[in-house]
C-alpha positions as CSV (number, residue, x, y, z in Angstrom):
1,X,23.8,-23.9,-30.5
2,X,20.7,-21.6,-30.6
3,X,18.9,-21.4,-27.2
4,X,15.2,-21.5,-26.7
5,X,13.6,-18.2,-26.1
6,X,12.9,-17.8,-22.4
7,X,13.6,-21.5,-21.9
8,X,14.5,-23.1,-18.7
9,X,18.2,-22.2,-19.2
10,X,17.4,-18.5,-20.0
11,X,20.4,-16.5,-19.0
12,X,22.0,-19.5,-17.4
13,X,25.0,-20.5,-19.6
14,X,26.6,-23.3,-17.6
15,X,25.8,-26.0,-15.0
16,X,26.9,-24.1,-11.9
17,X,24.5,-21.3,-13.0
18,X,21.6,-23.7,-13.4
19,X,22.3,-25.3,-10.1
20,X,22.4,-21.9,-8.3
21,X,19.1,-20.9,-9.9
22,X,17.4,-24.2,-9.0
23,X,17.9,-22.9,-5.4
24,X,17.2,-19.2,-6.0
25,X,13.9,-19.8,-7.8
26,X,12.4,-21.5,-4.8
27,X,12.9,-18.5,-2.6
28,X,10.1,-16.2,-1.6
29,X,10.1,-12.5,-2.4
30,X,10.7,-9.6,-0.1
31,X,9.9,-6.5,-2.2
32,X,11.4,-3.9,0.1
33,X,11.0,-0.9,-2.3
34,X,8.0,-0.6,-4.5
35,X,5.3,1.9,-5.4
36,X,2.2,-0.3,-5.1
37,X,-0.9,1.3,-3.7
38,X,-1.9,0.2,-0.3
39,X,-5.4,1.4,-1.1
40,X,-5.6,-0.9,-4.1
41,X,-4.2,-3.8,-2.1
42,X,-6.8,-3.3,0.6
43,X,-9.8,-2.8,-1.8
44,X,-8.6,-5.8,-3.8
45,X,-10.6,-4.9,-6.9
46,X,-10.0,-7.0,-10.0
47,X,-8.6,-5.2,-13.0
48,X,-10.8,-4.7,-16.1
49,X,-8.3,-6.0,-18.6
50,X,-4.6,-6.3,-19.5
51,X,-4.4,-2.7,-20.6
52,X,-5.4,-1.6,-17.1
53,X,-2.7,-4.0,-15.6
54,X,0.0,-3.1,-18.1
55,X,-0.4,0.4,-19.5
56,X,-2.2,2.5,-16.9
57,X,0.9,3.9,-15.2
58,X,4.0,2.3,-16.7
59,X,6.3,4.9,-18.0
60,X,8.7,2.3,-19.2
61,X,6.1,1.2,-21.7
62,X,5.1,4.8,-22.5
63,X,8.7,5.7,-23.5
64,X,9.0,2.6,-25.7
65,X,5.7,3.4,-27.5
66,X,6.8,7.0,-28.1
67,X,10.0,5.8,-29.5
68,X,8.0,3.7,-32.0
69,X,6.0,6.8,-33.1
70,X,2.7,5.9,-31.3
71,X,0.4,8.9,-30.9
72,X,0.0,10.1,-27.3
73,X,-3.7,9.5,-27.5
74,X,-2.9,5.8,-27.5
75,X,-0.3,6.1,-24.6
76,X,-1.6,8.4,-21.9
77,X,-4.7,9.6,-23.7
78,X,-8.3,8.6,-23.5
79,X,-8.3,5.9,-26.2
80,X,-10.0,2.6,-25.3
81,X,-7.7,0.1,-23.5
82,X,-7.9,-2.4,-26.3
83,X,-6.6,0.2,-28.8
84,X,-3.8,1.1,-26.5
85,X,-2.9,-2.6,-26.1
86,X,-2.9,-3.2,-29.9
87,X,-0.6,-0.2,-30.3
88,X,1.8,-1.6,-27.6
89,X,1.8,-5.0,-29.1
90,X,2.7,-3.7,-32.6
91,X,5.8,-2.1,-31.0
92,X,7.1,-5.3,-29.5
93,X,9.2,-6.6,-32.5
94,X,11.2,-3.4,-32.5
95,X,12.1,-3.7,-28.8
96,X,14.6,-6.4,-29.4
97,X,17.3,-6.2,-26.6
98,X,15.0,-4.2,-24.3
99,X,14.4,-5.8,-20.9
100,X,10.7,-5.0,-21.4
101,X,10.5,-7.6,-24.1
102,X,11.6,-10.2,-21.6
103,X,9.3,-8.8,-18.8
104,X,6.3,-8.8,-21.0
105,X,6.7,-12.3,-22.2
106,X,7.6,-13.6,-18.7
107,X,4.4,-12.0,-17.3
108,X,2.3,-13.6,-20.1
109,X,3.8,-17.0,-19.3
110,X,3.8,-16.8,-15.5
111,X,0.4,-15.3,-15.0
112,X,-1.6,-16.3,-18.0
113,X,0.1,-19.5,-19.3
114,X,0.6,-17.8,-22.8
115,X,3.8,-18.6,-24.6
116,X,2.9,-17.0,-27.9
117,X,5.1,-14.0,-28.9
118,X,3.2,-10.7,-28.6
119,X,3.1,-8.7,-31.8
120,X,0.5,-7.0,-34.1
121,X,-0.6,-10.4,-35.5
122,X,-1.1,-12.1,-32.1
123,X,-2.5,-9.0,-30.3
124,X,-6.2,-9.7,-30.7
125,X,-6.0,-13.4,-29.7
126,X,-3.9,-12.6,-26.6
127,X,-6.2,-9.8,-25.7
128,X,-9.2,-12.1,-25.8
129,X,-7.4,-14.9,-23.8
130,X,-6.1,-12.5,-21.2
131,X,-9.5,-10.9,-20.8
132,X,-11.1,-14.3,-20.3
133,X,-8.5,-15.3,-17.7
134,X,-8.8,-12.1,-15.8
135,X,-12.7,-12.4,-15.8
136,X,-12.4,-15.9,-14.4
137,X,-11.0,-14.4,-11.2
138,X,-7.7,-14.8,-9.2
139,X,-6.4,-11.5,-10.6
140,X,-7.0,-9.2,-7.7
141,X,-4.0,-7.4,-6.2
142,X,-3.8,-9.8,-3.3
143,X,-4.1,-12.9,-5.4
144,X,-1.3,-11.7,-7.6
145,X,0.9,-10.8,-4.7
146,X,0.4,-14.2,-3.1
147,X,0.7,-16.2,-6.3
148,X,4.0,-14.5,-6.8
149,X,5.4,-15.7,-3.5
150,X,5.7,-12.3,-1.9
151,X,5.9,-12.6,1.9
152,X,6.6,-8.9,2.6
153,X,6.5,-5.6,0.7
154,X,7.3,-2.0,1.5
155,X,5.2,0.7,-0.1
156,X,6.3,4.3,-0.5
157,X,4.5,6.8,1.8
158,X,4.6,10.4,2.5
159,X,4.9,11.5,6.2
160,X,1.5,13.2,6.0
161,X,-0.2,10.0,4.8
162,X,-2.8,8.7,7.3
163,X,-1.7,5.1,6.6
164,X,-5.3,4.1,7.0
165,X,-5.0,1.3,4.4
166,X,-1.9,-0.2,6.1
167,X,-3.9,-0.3,9.3
168,X,-6.9,-1.9,7.6
169,X,-4.6,-4.5,5.8
170,X,-2.9,-5.3,9.1
171,X,-6.2,-6.2,10.7
172,X,-7.1,-8.7,8.0
173,X,-5.6,-12.1,8.9
174,X,-6.8,-13.6,5.6
175,X,-4.0,-11.8,3.7
176,X,-0.6,-13.5,4.5
177,X,1.7,-10.9,2.9
178,X,2.9,-8.2,5.3
179,X,2.4,-4.8,3.8
180,X,4.7,-2.3,5.5
181,X,4.9,1.5,5.0
182,X,8.2,3.1,4.1
183,X,8.9,6.7,5.1
184,X,9.4,8.9,2.0
185,X,9.8,12.6,3.0
186,X,10.9,14.0,-0.3
187,X,8.1,16.6,-0.2
188,X,9.3,17.8,3.3
189,X,12.9,18.2,1.9
190,X,11.9,19.9,-1.4
191,X,11.8,23.4,0.2
192,X,12.3,25.0,-3.2
193,X,9.4,23.3,-4.9
194,X,6.3,25.3,-5.6
195,X,4.2,22.7,-3.7
196,X,6.2,22.9,-0.5
197,X,4.0,25.4,1.3
198,X,0.9,23.3,0.4
199,X,2.6,20.2,1.7
200,X,3.4,22.0,5.0
201,X,-0.3,23.0,5.2
202,X,-1.3,19.3,4.6
203,X,1.0,18.2,7.4
204,X,-0.5,20.9,9.7
205,X,-4.0,19.6,8.9
206,X,-2.8,16.0,9.6
207,X,-1.6,16.9,13.1
208,X,-4.1,19.7,13.8
209,X,-1.6,22.3,14.8
210,X,0.6,24.9,13.1
211,X,4.2,24.1,12.2
212,X,5.8,27.5,12.7
213,X,9.5,26.7,12.9
214,X,12.1,24.3,11.6
215,X,12.4,22.9,15.1
216,X,8.7,22.3,15.2
217,X,8.9,20.5,11.8
218,X,11.5,18.2,13.2
219,X,9.3,17.4,16.2
220,X,6.4,16.6,13.9
221,X,8.5,14.4,11.7
222,X,9.8,12.6,14.7
223,X,6.2,11.9,15.8
224,X,5.4,10.7,12.3
225,X,8.4,8.4,12.4
226,X,7.1,6.9,15.5
227,X,3.7,6.4,14.0
228,X,5.2,4.7,10.9
229,X,7.2,2.5,13.2
230,X,4.0,1.4,15.0
231,X,2.9,-0.1,11.8
232,X,6.0,-2.0,11.1
233,X,8.0,0.5,9.1
234,X,11.7,-0.5,8.8
235,X,12.9,1.7,5.9
236,X,13.0,5.3,4.7
237,X,13.5,6.4,1.1
238,X,14.9,9.5,-0.5
239,X,15.3,10.6,-4.0
240,X,17.9,13.2,-5.0
241,X,19.3,14.6,-8.2
242,X,22.5,14.9,-6.1
243,X,23.2,14.4,-2.5
244,X,23.0,17.8,-0.6
245,X,25.6,18.7,1.8
246,X,25.8,22.4,2.8
247,X,25.9,22.7,6.7
248,X,24.5,25.8,8.2
249,X,23.8,27.0,11.8
250,X,20.4,26.7,13.3
251,X,19.5,30.4,12.9
252,X,20.2,30.2,9.2
253,X,18.0,27.1,8.8
254,X,15.2,28.7,10.8
255,X,15.4,31.8,8.5
256,X,15.2,29.6,5.4
257,X,12.1,27.8,6.9
258,X,10.4,31.1,7.8
259,X,10.9,32.5,4.3
260,X,9.7,29.3,2.6
261,X,6.6,29.3,4.9
262,X,5.8,32.8,3.5
263,X,6.0,31.2,0.0
264,X,9.4,32.7,-0.8
265,X,11.4,30.4,-3.0
266,X,15.0,29.8,-1.6
267,X,18.0,29.9,-3.9
268,X,20.0,26.7,-4.5
269,X,22.4,27.2,-1.6
270,X,19.6,28.0,0.9
271,X,17.7,24.9,-0.3
272,X,20.7,22.7,0.1
273,X,21.3,24.1,3.6
274,X,17.7,23.3,4.6
275,X,17.9,19.8,3.1
276,X,21.2,19.1,4.8
277,X,19.9,20.0,8.2
278,X,16.7,18.1,7.8
279,X,18.2,15.0,6.2
280,X,20.8,14.8,9.0
281,X,18.1,15.1,11.6
282,X,16.1,12.3,9.8
283,X,19.0,10.0,9.4
284,X,19.8,10.3,13.2
285,X,16.2,9.3,13.9
286,X,16.4,6.4,11.6
287,X,19.6,5.2,13.3
288,X,17.9,5.3,16.7
289,X,15.2,3.0,15.4
290,X,17.4,0.6,13.4
291,X,15.7,1.6,10.1
292,X,17.5,1.5,6.7
293,X,17.8,4.7,4.8
294,X,17.7,4.4,1.0
295,X,19.2,7.1,-1.1
296,X,18.3,7.1,-4.8
297,X,20.7,9.4,-6.5
298,X,20.9,10.8,-10.0
299,X,17.7,11.3,-12.0
300,X,17.1,14.4,-14.1
301,X,13.4,14.8,-14.1
302,X,10.7,16.4,-16.2
303,X,13.0,17.2,-19.1
304,X,10.2,17.9,-21.6
305,X,8.6,21.1,-20.4
306,X,5.8,20.9,-23.0
307,X,4.7,17.4,-21.9
308,X,5.2,18.2,-18.2
309,X,2.7,21.0,-18.6
310,X,0.4,18.7,-20.6
311,X,0.3,15.5,-18.5
312,X,2.5,16.1,-15.4
313,X,5.4,14.4,-13.7
314,X,6.3,10.7,-13.7
315,X,5.1,10.2,-17.3
316,X,8.2,9.0,-19.0
317,X,10.3,12.2,-19.5
318,X,13.0,11.6,-16.9
319,X,16.5,10.5,-17.7
320,X,20.0,10.0,-16.2
321,X,21.7,13.0,-14.7
322,X,25.5,13.6,-14.5
323,X,26.0,15.6,-11.3
324,X,29.2,14.9,-9.2
325,X,28.5,12.4,-6.5
326,X,31.5,11.4,-4.4
327,X,32.5,14.5,-2.4
328,X,29.1,15.6,-1.0
329,X,28.0,12.0,-0.4
330,X,31.2,11.3,1.6
331,X,30.9,14.4,3.7
332,X,27.2,13.7,4.4
333,X,27.9,10.1,5.5
334,X,30.9,11.1,7.5
335,X,29.1,13.8,9.4
336,X,26.6,11.1,10.6
337,X,29.3,8.5,11.3
338,X,31.2,11.1,13.4
339,X,28.2,11.4,15.7
340,X,27.3,7.7,15.7
341,X,24.1,8.6,13.8
342,X,24.7,6.8,10.5
343,X,21.8,4.4,9.9
344,X,21.9,1.3,7.7
345,X,22.1,2.9,4.3
346,X,21.4,1.7,0.8
347,X,22.9,3.8,-2.0
348,X,21.4,3.6,-5.5
349,X,23.0,5.4,-8.5
350,X,21.1,6.1,-11.7
351,X,24.2,6.9,-13.6
352,X,26.2,3.6,-14.1
353,X,29.3,5.8,-14.3
354,X,29.0,6.0,-10.6
355,X,29.0,2.2,-9.9
356,X,32.5,2.3,-8.6
357,X,32.0,5.5,-6.7
358,X,29.2,3.9,-4.7
359,X,30.7,0.5,-4.6
360,X,33.9,1.9,-3.0
361,X,32.1,4.5,-0.8
362,X,30.2,1.9,1.2
363,X,33.5,0.4,2.4
364,X,34.4,3.6,4.1
365,X,31.6,3.3,6.7
366,X,31.1,-0.4,7.4
367,X,30.8,-1.4,11.1
368,X,29.9,-4.5,13.1
369,X,26.3,-3.2,13.6
370,X,25.2,-5.1,10.6
371,X,26.6,-7.3,7.9
372,X,27.3,-4.8,5.1
373,X,25.6,-2.1,7.0
374,X,26.1,0.1,3.9
375,X,24.8,-1.4,0.8
376,X,25.2,-0.7,-2.9
377,X,21.6,-1.0,-4.1
378,X,20.5,-3.0,-7.1
379,X,20.7,-1.7,-10.6
380,X,17.9,0.8,-10.7
381,X,15.5,2.2,-13.3
382,X,17.4,2.7,-16.5
383,X,19.9,0.1,-15.4
384,X,17.5,-2.8,-14.5
385,X,18.5,-4.7,-17.6
386,X,21.0,-7.5,-18.3
387,X,24.1,-5.3,-18.8
388,X,23.2,-2.9,-16.0
389,X,22.5,-5.6,-13.4
390,X,25.7,-7.5,-14.3
391,X,27.7,-4.3,-14.1
392,X,26.4,-3.6,-10.6
393,X,27.0,-7.1,-9.5
394,X,30.6,-7.0,-10.9
395,X,31.3,-3.6,-9.1
396,X,30.0,-4.9,-5.8
397,X,31.9,-8.2,-6.2
398,X,35.1,-6.4,-7.0
399,X,34.9,-3.9,-4.2
400,X,32.9,-5.5,-1.4
401,X,31.1,-8.6,-0.2
402,X,28.6,-9.7,-2.9
403,X,27.5,-12.5,-0.6
404,X,26.0,-10.0,1.8
405,X,24.0,-8.1,-1.0
406,X,20.3,-7.6,-0.2
407,X,19.3,-8.1,-3.8
408,X,16.5,-6.9,-6.1
409,X,13.5,-4.7,-5.7
410,X,10.7,-4.1,-8.3
411,X,10.5,-0.3,-7.8
412,X,7.2,-0.8,-9.6
413,X,3.5,0.3,-9.5
414,X,2.4,-2.9,-11.2
415,X,1.0,-6.0,-9.5
416,X,2.4,-8.0,-12.5
417,X,6.0,-6.9,-12.0
418,X,7.2,-9.8,-9.9
419,X,8.8,-11.7,-12.7
420,X,11.5,-9.0,-12.5
421,X,12.7,-10.9,-9.4
422,X,13.0,-14.0,-11.6
423,X,14.9,-11.9,-14.2
424,X,17.3,-10.7,-11.5
425,X,17.8,-14.1,-10.0
426,X,18.6,-15.5,-13.4
427,X,21.2,-12.8,-14.1
428,X,22.6,-13.2,-10.6
429,X,23.0,-17.0,-11.0
430,X,24.4,-16.5,-14.5
431,X,27.0,-14.1,-13.0
432,X,27.9,-16.6,-10.2
433,X,28.1,-19.5,-12.6
434,X,30.4,-17.7,-14.9
435,X,32.9,-17.0,-12.0
436,X,32.9,-20.8,-11.4
437,X,33.2,-21.7,-15.1
438,X,36.1,-19.3,-15.4
439,X,38.0,-20.9,-12.5
440,X,37.4,-17.7,-10.3
441,X,35.4,-19.5,-7.6
442,X,35.4,-23.2,-6.5
443,X,32.9,-25.6,-8.0
444,X,31.0,-25.9,-4.8
445,X,27.3,-26.3,-5.5
446,X,26.3,-26.0,-1.8
447,X,28.2,-22.8,-1.4
448,X,26.8,-21.3,-4.6
449,X,23.3,-22.2,-3.8
450,X,23.6,-20.7,-0.3
451,X,24.8,-17.4,-1.9
452,X,21.9,-17.4,-4.4
453,X,19.3,-18.0,-1.7
454,X,20.8,-15.4,0.6
455,X,21.1,-12.7,-2.0
456,X,17.6,-13.5,-3.3
457,X,15.8,-13.3,0.0
458,X,17.4,-14.1,3.3
459,X,20.0,-11.2,3.4
460,X,17.2,-8.6,3.0
461,X,15.1,-10.2,5.7
462,X,18.0,-10.0,8.2
463,X,19.1,-6.5,7.0
464,X,15.7,-5.0,7.7
465,X,15.4,-6.8,11.0
466,X,12.4,-8.9,9.9
467,X,14.3,-12.2,10.3
468,X,16.7,-12.0,13.2
C-alpha cells in the first residue's frame, strides 16, 4: 500500500517503530555540535525572508543547484533572494531520493504550516506565504531555537575567540536554551596552512603577549581552555583529512614551530609531527577537565581550485577522501591511553567505508570512566541520509552498545535545521522497530521506548556531564 508523503508513519514501517517514535518525538534536543553563530543568537535579528534562512550559507543546497545547472549568480552571486529561491524551488522535483527533499518539506511544515510541495509552480505562493509568516514575528534565532525544543547547544569556536557573545547570552535569563562554546583549535594545528602565522598573531593580540615557542603556545592554549571551561564548555572539536600520528622529540617540535613562525612552510612530515605533539597535549588537557574530544575524519576539501579562488572555502566543493584510517588512529588513541590521558572521544568518519573501522576501534579503549567513553559519532555530512544513518546504526549495533549511543547533531549553520533531529529519530526508531519485527529483539515497548529516549537525548546529556 502506498504511504502518505511525510505522513505520521514516515520512515516507520511497523508498530514497534511507531511506539518507539511516540516516545522519541517528545524528547528535547541537545545539539552538541553545530555551527550556529553566537553573535546572531545574541542579536536575535529576524531574517528578511526564506532565502536568507535557507540559501545564505547552505552548501548542501548550493551543490544541488549546481547539479541542476543553475547559474552561480543564483547560488552564491548577488541575485535577489526571491530569484535564488525560485531557482532552488525549480530544482526540487529532480532531487528525488535526496535527504534535502525531506528536510525542506519538513521545515515548511514544522515552521510555516505549509504542506504544499515545493516546485517551480508553487514557488511564488510559498514565497509570499513564508514572507508573510516571517514578517508576523516569532522567527528570530532565539524563537526558532526555543520552538524546536532545544535545551542546550554547542557552537564551534576558535581558541582566539573572545566569546563575548556567549558571555552576553549567559547573562540573559529570558533565553532558556544554554548556548555553550566548543573548543575548535583547527587553525592552531594547521601549521602548514598559509594563514597559520596570521592566526598566531591573532592569538598574541588576544593575550597581549608574544608566543615565541611551542611550549608557550601550549601554555596559552591551556589558559584558553580554562577560559572556555568557565563559560560551560564541555567539548572540543577537530577536523582532519586523516589522523596525524608522527611522534617527535621536543627539540624537533620547537624547531618546526620556530620555522613556521618565520613563515616557512613545513613539509608533510614536519606538519604531522607538530600536529601530533599539539593534539596529544590538547587531548590530555581535555581529559583533565572531563571534556569530550570530537574527531571528524575524512573530508577532501576545496577540490575545485577555480571556484576556491573565486568564492573561497566551505562553498560546496568538498567531498569524501579515502586516506587510511586505522593504524594512525589506533596509535594516537593508544599513546593517550597508555598515559591515562585519553578523554571521552567521539569518532566521526566521512567515508562510510570506515564505519566498521571506527565501530570496532572504539571497543579497544572503553573504560569504566563513562558509559561508552569512546563513541562512534552519528552519520555525518555526506552520510546524513536514510542509507547513511541506517548503516552507521547497524555498524554500531553489530560492534558495540547501540543503547549508549549519544545520537544526532545538526552540524548546521541554519536555525531551521532542527527537523534533522526528527529525521534521525524516525530513522532510529524505524531501525529499532525492524529488529523487533524480524524477531531480533523482544517485543518490549517499554524497553524500546527507553532506548529511543536515551539515544535521542538523555545519553548525550549524561555523556557531556550536563545531566549527572
